[in-house]
Every structure is written in structure tokens, then in C-alpha cells.
Backbone as CSV, one residue per row, in Angstrom:
resi,resn,N_x,N_y,N_z,CA_x,CA_y,CA_z,C_x,C_y,C_z
1,MET,2.331,-123.094,159.487,1.246,-122.276,159.954,1.615,-120.795,159.887
2,ASN,2.809,-120.465,160.336,3.284,-119.090,160.304,3.386,-118.573,158.870
3,PHE,3.823,-119.451,157.964,3.940,-119.082,156.558,2.567,-118.706,155.989
4,ARG,1.539,-119.470,156.331,0.181,-119.219,155.839,-0.327,-117.861,156.333
5,ARG,-0.119,-117.546,157.597,-0.548,-116.241,158.146,0.181,-115.097,157.452
6,THR,1.472,-115.251,157.262,2.264,-114.213,156.607,1.783,-114.005,155.176
7,PHE,1.523,-115.108,154.478,1.034,-115.022,153.105,-0.330,-114.317,153.053
8,LEU,-1.259,-114.678,153.941,-2.576,-114.037,153.980,-2.459,-112.557,154.320
9,PHE,-1.587,-112.245,155.282,-1.401,-110.850,155.677,-0.853,-110.024,154.506
10,LEU,0.172,-110.552,153.818,0.751,-109.829,152.680,-0.245,-109.711,151.522
11,SER,-1.057,-110.747,151.311,-2.082,-110.689,150.267,-3.113,-109.614,150.576
12,LEU,-3.517,-109.553,151.849,-4.491,-108.547,152.265,-3.926,-107.142,152.087
13,ILE,-2.684,-106.924,152.501,-2.038,-105.610,152.336,-1.926,-105.271,150.850
14,GLY,-1.545,-106.230,150.024,-1.437,-105.993,148.572,-2.766,-105.605,147.960
15,ALA,-3.839,-106.293,148.346,-5.170,-105.971,147.824,-5.607,-104.580,148.268
16,LEU,-5.318,-104.244,149.519,-5.674,-102.926,150.040,-4.922,-101.824,149.296
17,LEU,-3.631,-102.020,149.076,-2.847,-101.020,148.343,-3.309,-100.881,146.901
18,ALA,-3.681,-101.971,146.265,-4.170,-101.921,144.880,-5.475,-101.142,144.810
19,THR,-6.352,-101.322,145.813,-7.626,-100.598,145.834,-7.398,-99.107,146.024
20,VAL,-6.543,-98.742,146.974,-6.262,-97.329,147.229,-5.604,-96.699,146.011
21,SER,-4.673,-97.407,145.374,-3.997,-96.896,144.186,-4.983,-96.684,143.039
22,ALA,-5.913,-97.617,142.844,-6.893,-97.501,141.757,-7.831,-96.336,141.991
23,GLN,-8.160,-96.045,143.248,-9.060,-94.931,143.538,-8.408,-93.591,143.260
24,GLY,-7.085,-93.525,143.391,-6.389,-92.273,143.169,-6.146,-91.962,141.704
25,LYS,-6.263,-92.964,140.836,-6.016,-92.753,139.408,-7.250,-92.194,138.729
26,LYS,-7.028,-91.265,137.849,-8.121,-90.713,137.051,-8.012,-91.255,135.644
27,GLY,-9.145,-91.582,135.064,-9.157,-92.064,133.694,-8.926,-90.907,132.741
28,PRO,-8.942,-91.197,131.451,-8.762,-90.115,130.472,-9.897,-89.102,130.593
29,ALA,-9.558,-87.860,130.350,-10.557,-86.790,130.435,-11.669,-87.042,129.428
30,LYS,-12.891,-86.848,129.870,-14.040,-87.032,128.998,-14.117,-85.857,128.027
31,PRO,-14.362,-86.123,126.748,-14.466,-85.010,125.805,-15.710,-84.167,126.103
32,VAL,-15.556,-82.874,125.957,-16.658,-81.947,126.217,-16.849,-81.007,125.040
33,MET,-18.045,-80.449,124.960,-18.334,-79.432,123.961,-18.555,-78.115,124.701
34,PRO,-17.655,-77.155,124.536,-17.876,-75.860,125.165,-18.983,-75.095,124.429
35,VAL,-19.814,-74.438,125.182,-20.841,-73.567,124.612,-20.527,-72.149,125.085
36,ASP,-20.233,-71.268,124.135,-19.988,-69.858,124.438,-21.282,-69.107,124.201
37,GLY,-21.929,-68.708,125.290,-23.228,-68.067,125.179,-23.157,-66.559,125.281
38,ARG,-24.024,-65.923,124.515,-24.166,-64.463,124.552,-25.653,-64.163,124.577
39,VAL,-26.068,-63.426,125.586,-27.484,-63.101,125.730,-27.675,-61.611,125.499
40,LYS,-28.574,-61.293,124.565,-28.945,-59.906,124.310,-30.357,-59.695,124.825
41,VAL,-30.616,-58.517,125.329,-31.932,-58.180,125.848,-32.481,-57.020,125.036
42,ASP,-33.700,-57.172,124.527,-34.329,-56.135,123.689,-33.431,-55.750,122.511
43,ASN,-32.847,-56.746,121.838,-31.931,-56.495,120.715,-30.796,-55.557,121.089
44,GLY,-30.314,-55.680,122.317,-29.187,-54.873,122.768,-29.569,-53.532,123.366
45,ARG,-30.845,-53.223,123.422,-31.275,-51.924,123.962,-31.280,-51.917,125.496
46,THR,-31.307,-53.086,126.122,-31.346,-53.179,127.579,-30.093,-53.903,128.058
47,LYS,-29.535,-53.434,129.169,-28.328,-54.046,129.719,-28.622,-55.499,130.119
48,PRO,-27.763,-56.440,129.722,-28.013,-57.849,130.022,-27.595,-58.225,131.451
49,THR,-28.404,-57.844,132.433,-28.131,-58.167,133.830,-29.252,-59.049,134.377
50,ASP,-28.998,-59.641,135.544,-29.992,-60.481,136.234,-30.497,-61.625,135.358
51,ILE,-29.618,-62.234,134.614,-29.978,-63.347,133.738,-29.558,-64.649,134.428
52,THR,-30.425,-65.632,134.380,-30.134,-66.934,134.968,-30.032,-67.978,133.862
53,VAL,-29.009,-68.807,133.950,-28.826,-69.920,133.022,-28.913,-71.203,133.843
54,LYS,-29.796,-72.108,133.416,-29.922,-73.414,134.057,-29.576,-74.476,133.029
55,VAL,-28.810,-75.483,133.468,-28.417,-76.582,132.598,-29.078,-77.857,133.119
56,PHE,-29.807,-78.541,132.227,-30.512,-79.769,132.580,-29.978,-80.930,131.761
57,LYS,-29.960,-82.102,132.380,-29.643,-83.356,131.693,-30.635,-84.388,132.217
58,ASP,-31.325,-85.063,131.306,-32.345,-86.052,131.692,-33.378,-85.445,132.644
59,ASN,-33.812,-84.235,132.354,-34.813,-83.513,133.145,-34.376,-83.247,134.582
60,THR,-33.077,-83.320,134.845,-32.537,-83.016,136.160,-31.638,-81.794,136.040
61,GLU,-31.855,-80.823,136.900,-31.030,-79.610,136.864,-29.638,-79.936,137.373
62,LEU,-28.630,-79.700,136.517,-27.237,-79.946,136.889,-26.616,-78.737,137.565
63,THR,-26.923,-77.570,137.034,-26.347,-76.346,137.580,-27.229,-75.158,137.215
64,SER,-27.094,-74.120,137.981,-27.795,-72.863,137.722,-26.854,-71.750,138.142
65,PHE,-26.732,-70.733,137.303,-25.850,-69.624,137.649,-26.377,-68.330,137.044
66,ALA,-26.009,-67.240,137.678,-26.426,-65.918,137.220,-25.303,-65.296,136.399
67,ILE,-25.688,-64.544,135.377,-24.709,-63.790,134.600,-25.141,-62.327,134.611
68,GLN,-24.171,-61.443,134.645,-24.462,-60.018,134.740,-24.064,-59.235,133.494
69,LYS,-23.224,-59.790,132.655,-22.747,-59.050,131.482,-23.145,-59.706,130.173
70,GLY,-24.091,-60.643,130.234,-24.621,-61.223,129.012,-23.806,-62.332,128.385
71,ARG,-22.751,-62.787,129.030,-21.931,-63.859,128.463,-21.781,-64.995,129.468
72,PHE,-21.724,-66.220,128.920,-21.502,-67.380,129.771,-20.823,-68.469,128.964
73,GLN,-20.225,-69.418,129.667,-19.659,-70.601,129.020,-19.957,-71.814,129.886
74,VAL,-20.416,-72.872,129.228,-20.621,-74.152,129.899,-19.941,-75.228,129.061
75,GLU,-19.510,-76.283,129.716,-18.921,-77.419,129.028,-19.858,-78.600,129.197
76,LEU,-20.304,-79.157,128.083,-21.256,-80.257,128.086,-20.545,-81.536,127.664
77,ASP,-20.726,-82.605,128.427,-20.139,-83.892,128.067,-20.645,-84.322,126.702
78,MET,-19.756,-84.878,125.909,-20.137,-85.355,124.584,-20.952,-86.646,124.717
79,GLY,-21.808,-86.868,123.728,-22.561,-88.112,123.669,-23.851,-88.134,124.462
80,THR,-24.405,-86.974,124.756,-25.655,-86.924,125.510,-26.466,-85.709,125.080
81,GLN,-27.588,-85.467,125.737,-28.443,-84.332,125.396,-28.669,-83.468,126.625
82,TYR,-28.713,-82.178,126.394,-28.894,-81.205,127.464,-29.982,-80.211,127.075
83,ALA,-30.479,-79.515,128.082,-31.389,-78.387,127.863,-30.803,-77.192,128.606
84,LEU,-30.757,-76.051,127.927,-30.324,-74.792,128.543,-31.547,-73.906,128.651
85,LEU,-31.844,-73.425,129.855,-32.961,-72.518,130.071,-32.382,-71.173,130.473
86,ILE,-32.646,-70.160,129.661,-32.106,-68.822,129.883,-33.273,-67.911,130.204
87,SER,-33.194,-67.241,131.365,-34.334,-66.434,131.795,-33.896,-65.135,132.456
88,LYS,-34.830,-64.203,132.454,-34.658,-62.886,133.097,-36.048,-62.446,133.535
89,PRO,-36.183,-61.956,134.759,-37.510,-61.513,135.215,-38.125,-60.492,134.247
90,GLY,-39.393,-60.730,133.887,-40.111,-59.826,132.988,-39.899,-60.122,131.515
91,TYR,-39.114,-61.159,131.210,-38.811,-61.511,129.825,-39.179,-62.963,129.577
92,LYS,-39.497,-63.260,128.321,-39.830,-64.628,127.942,-38.569,-65.482,128.006
93,SER,-38.617,-66.585,128.742,-37.480,-67.501,128.848,-37.248,-68.206,127.522
94,LYS,-36.011,-68.609,127.293,-35.649,-69.361,126.088,-35.124,-70.723,126.511
95,LEU,-35.626,-71.763,125.854,-35.201,-73.131,126.108,-34.506,-73.654,124.859
96,ILE,-33.271,-74.117,125.021,-32.491,-74.610,123.892,-32.049,-76.038,124.198
97,LEU,-32.375,-76.963,123.301,-31.918,-78.346,123.435,-30.608,-78.499,122.694
98,VAL,-29.626,-79.154,123.328,-28.317,-79.362,122.720,-28.010,-80.857,122.732
99,ASP,-27.856,-81.427,121.540,-27.488,-82.828,121.368,-25.990,-82.858,121.099
100,THR,-25.207,-83.407,122.020,-23.747,-83.379,121.880,-23.180,-84.611,121.196
101,ASN,-24.031,-85.436,120.607,-23.538,-86.585,119.847,-22.875,-86.098,118.569
102,VAL,-21.737,-86.713,118.240,-21.017,-86.373,117.010,-20.569,-87.664,116.330
103,PRO,-20.324,-87.617,115.023,-19.795,-88.803,114.344,-18.454,-89.218,114.943
104,VAL,-18.162,-90.497,114.903,-16.944,-91.047,115.492,-15.689,-90.394,114.913
105,GLU,-15.701,-90.068,113.621,-14.497,-89.526,112.978,-14.176,-88.084,113.400
106,VAL,-15.078,-87.435,114.100,-14.822,-86.062,114.551,-13.911,-86.136,115.770
107,GLY,-12.748,-85.547,115.674,-11.786,-85.632,116.773,-11.701,-84.368,117.597
108,ARG,-12.176,-83.266,117.093,-12.068,-81.981,117.789,-13.472,-81.436,117.994
109,TYR,-13.696,-80.873,119.158,-15.016,-80.356,119.489,-14.926,-78.846,119.706
110,PRO,-15.099,-78.076,118.642,-14.965,-76.628,118.783,-16.095,-76.056,119.638
111,ALA,-15.834,-74.901,120.219,-16.861,-74.227,121.014,-18.029,-73.850,120.116
112,PHE,-19.208,-73.952,120.657,-20.410,-73.590,119.914,-20.836,-72.187,120.342
113,PRO,-20.799,-71.215,119.416,-21.242,-69.855,119.764,-22.773,-69.769,119.691
114,CYS,-23.396,-69.447,120.787,-24.856,-69.426,120.851,-25.326,-68.046,121.306
115,GLN,-26.104,-67.407,120.470,-26.662,-66.097,120.824,-28.154,-66.243,121.064
116,VAL,-28.606,-65.704,122.176,-30.015,-65.759,122.543,-30.508,-64.341,122.761
117,ASP,-31.635,-64.010,122.143,-32.247,-62.696,122.329,-33.476,-62.847,123.217
118,LEU,-33.488,-62.136,124.331,-34.644,-62.142,125.224,-35.500,-60.913,124.938
119,GLU,-36.787,-61.132,124.796,-37.729,-60.046,124.535,-38.691,-59.936,125.724
120,PRO,-39.161,-58.736,126.027,-40.130,-58.599,127.118,-41.346,-59.488,126.866
121,GLU,-41.887,-60.045,127.948,-43.035,-60.937,127.813,-44.186,-60.279,127.070
122,ASN,-44.447,-59.024,127.335,-45.585,-58.348,126.700,-45.313,-57.914,125.264
123,ALA,-44.067,-58.041,124.789,-43.740,-57.631,123.418,-44.003,-58.739,122.404
124,LEU,-44.183,-59.955,122.876,-44.379,-61.083,121.970,-45.859,-61.233,121.660
125,THR,-46.187,-61.102,120.386,-47.579,-61.247,119.971,-47.668,-62.222,118.817
126,GLY,-48.835,-62.763,118.626,-49.058,-63.633,117.481,-48.620,-65.063,117.684
127,GLY,-48.119,-65.411,118.863,-47.681,-66.778,119.112,-48.846,-67.674,119.489
128,ASP,-48.739,-68.932,119.139,-49.744,-69.930,119.497,-49.409,-70.441,120.896
129,PRO,-50.294,-70.294,121.889,-49.998,-70.708,123.265,-49.610,-72.185,123.383
130,PHE,-50.085,-73.030,122.472,-49.746,-74.448,122.509,-48.237,-74.669,122.413
131,PHE,-47.528,-73.800,121.695,-46.101,-73.983,121.449,-45.202,-73.277,122.466
132,GLU,-45.782,-72.658,123.501,-44.977,-71.900,124.462,-43.950,-72.744,125.194
133,ASP,-44.248,-74.019,125.468,-43.327,-74.865,126.215,-42.349,-75.627,125.328
134,PHE,-42.437,-75.442,124.028,-41.526,-76.124,123.112,-40.164,-75.430,123.154
135,PRO,-39.079,-76.176,122.888,-37.756,-75.534,122.826,-37.722,-74.475,121.728
136,ASN,-36.944,-73.431,121.969,-36.793,-72.378,120.971,-35.819,-72.776,119.873
137,ALA,-34.934,-73.718,120.170,-33.972,-74.193,119.178,-33.510,-75.587,119.562
138,ILE,-33.144,-76.357,118.546,-32.529,-77.665,118.751,-31.177,-77.628,118.061
139,ILE,-30.130,-77.849,118.840,-28.760,-77.778,118.344,-28.237,-79.199,118.173
140,ARG,-27.738,-79.507,116.960,-27.184,-80.835,116.656,-25.924,-80.673,115.815
141,TYR,-25.156,-81.759,115.740,-23.981,-81.737,114.885,-24.432,-81.694,113.422
142,SER,-23.804,-80.824,112.645,-24.134,-80.669,111.239,-22.885,-80.937,110.412
143,THR,-22.957,-81.931,109.541,-21.813,-82.186,108.655,-21.630,-81.030,107.679
144,GLU,-22.711,-80.345,107.350,-22.639,-79.200,106.438,-21.764,-78.091,107.014
145,PHE,-21.912,-77.825,108.332,-21.143,-76.761,108.981,-19.870,-77.280,109.628
146,GLY,-19.748,-78.605,109.767,-18.580,-79.168,110.430,-18.560,-78.881,111.916
147,GLY,-19.722,-78.717,112.486,-19.844,-78.438,113.921,-21.312,-78.424,114.314
148,HIS,-21.576,-78.009,115.511,-22.954,-77.953,115.981,-23.647,-76.706,115.430
149,ALA,-24.915,-76.875,115.089,-25.699,-75.782,114.518,-27.175,-76.033,114.825
150,PRO,-27.970,-74.970,114.821,-29.405,-75.166,115.039,-30.050,-75.829,113.831
151,SER,-31.086,-76.577,114.095,-31.863,-77.171,113.012,-32.648,-76.051,112.336
152,PRO,-32.311,-75.679,111.084,-32.976,-74.537,110.449,-34.466,-74.770,110.211
153,VAL,-34.852,-75.990,109.887,-36.272,-76.271,109.642,-37.066,-76.100,110.933
154,TYR,-36.553,-76.677,112.022,-37.237,-76.547,113.308,-37.274,-75.091,113.745
155,ALA,-36.147,-74.394,113.641,-36.080,-73.002,114.096,-37.088,-72.123,113.360
156,THR,-37.177,-72.285,112.052,-38.129,-71.494,111.268,-39.558,-71.801,111.692
157,HIS,-39.851,-73.068,111.853,-41.206,-73.484,112.227,-41.584,-72.964,113.619
158,ILE,-40.688,-73.156,114.597,-41.033,-72.791,115.972,-41.068,-71.273,116.161
159,ARG,-40.217,-70.550,115.460,-40.250,-69.083,115.562,-41.594,-68.546,115.100
160,ALA,-42.098,-69.111,114.016,-43.402,-68.672,113.509,-44.506,-69.008,114.501
161,ARG,-44.384,-70.149,115.165,-45.428,-70.570,116.105,-45.357,-69.832,117.435
162,GLN,-44.137,-69.525,117.887,-43.981,-68.883,119.196,-43.991,-67.364,119.114
163,GLY,-43.705,-66.816,117.960,-43.640,-65.374,117.841,-42.430,-64.789,118.538
164,SER,-41.336,-65.563,118.646,-40.150,-65.099,119.347,-38.911,-65.411,118.526
165,LEU,-37.747,-65.045,119.042,-36.509,-65.163,118.283,-35.410,-65.785,119.138
166,VAL,-34.732,-66.774,118.608,-33.509,-67.289,119.183,-32.547,-67.515,118.024
167,GLN,-31.308,-67.109,118.190,-30.319,-67.271,117.123,-29.161,-68.084,117.650
168,ALA,-28.681,-68.988,116.853,-27.466,-69.733,117.184,-26.671,-69.829,115.899
169,ARG,-25.445,-69.358,115.956,-24.633,-69.338,114.745,-23.600,-70.447,114.790
170,PRO,-23.440,-71.162,113.679,-22.409,-72.206,113.629,-21.025,-71.597,113.562
């Protein structure tokens, strides 16, 4: 009888220690894609202050932060899609979709340099109001560039429809 209690007690302690040990271990770091952002206002004529960057995943806001000098960096988990909303009071907001899926053979995820130009709301003319809520750019992995790049066909089409400008360089 005593042997059975001792065995159960030691088994319980062993299970408890295994659970605590497993909780303290971290798995391998998840690969991320850094995005190095640069925001220009009025083609550089206005100081890039009071700019807000919001990061969304599955239509849920993950983070929001203010930038004062026109530069930001975010790290996006690989294998999913995000939306970056860049805004400044009195200026047209820019929405950029980023697809972080990459081919399996890609082992390195270089930073994606993304430049966004914000224009005053009243300076944009000739845009079709139907396209105002569409993303300004869609960023995907491009085998041609060996990294993430904007979809040139989409960018050309949406720029003409929105009457605005967003640039992302591979």
C-alpha cells in the first residue's frame, strides 16, 4: 500500500515538473519579414510629423504607433497577410496590403523598403470615389525581384483610379 502511494506521489510530481518545464521552453523563433517604412509628406515639402501607422491582421488591429520623423519599422510574421494604414490629419490615408507568403525554397527574408507619399486631401483630384477604400498597393513576393515588391499592374490601375501616389521599391 505504501509503495502504491509513493509511486502515485512521484508520478504526480514528475508530471507537474514536466508541465512546468515545457511551459518555460520557447520553440524556434518564427520567421518575420521586416518592413522599413519611410513616409514623405507633400513630396518632402512638409515635415513628416504626427503620422500614425496601424497594423492589421484578419481585420483586427494589432498595433498602432505614432512616428515623428517619417520612418518606421515593423516585423510581420511570415505566411500571412497584413494591412498597413498610414495616416496624418488633413492628408489622404494610404492603405497597403502585405502578403508575407514566400516560396518554401526562400531561406532569407530581407527587409522590405516601403516609401509612402501622403498628399493633402484637397490636392487629390480626378479620382473615382468608388475606389477610395481600395488599397493603394498590394505587396507580394516576386521571383523577378527576389523579394517582396508591389504588384505593378495593380499599382498602375489603382493610382489612375484614386488619383494618388504610393511607391514601394523592391
